[in-house]
N, C-alpha and C positions, 0 to 999 in steps of 0.2 A: 504494499500500499504506499502511496506517495502522498505526502502532505505538501500542498502548495504554500509558499511563504506569501505573506501580504505584500502588496505593492508599497514602495516607499512613500508614495503620495498619500496612502491611507494610514500611515503610522501616526500615532498621537503620543505626546509626552504623558507620563504618568505623574500627576501632581502629588500623589501620595509618597513617591520616592524622595521628593525633596524634603519631606518631614523626618526621614530616617536619620538617626544619629551618625550613620556612616558618612553622610554628605555634609555634615556640619563641620566646616573647615575654619570656623571663626578663630580658634586659638592655634592653628597650625603655623609652623614656621618653615621657611624654605631653608634647605640644607644642601650642601654640595654632595654629589653622588659619592665621591671618594671618602666622605665622612660617614657614610652609611654602610659601605661594604668593606670587607677585610681583604679579600683576594679576588680580583675580577678575572684573573687568568686561570683559576682553578675550576675544573669541570666536576660537578657532583652528579653521580649517576644513581 
């Protein structure tokens, strides 16, 4: 069975998502990438 995806013109934003704490970025701070990661060259499998 194949499910057709909706057309992009029919997509609507979900206003309830904006109320989730996940999207509350009020107290977030910008940090440099290298201050967040330890080793960018290491591959973890």
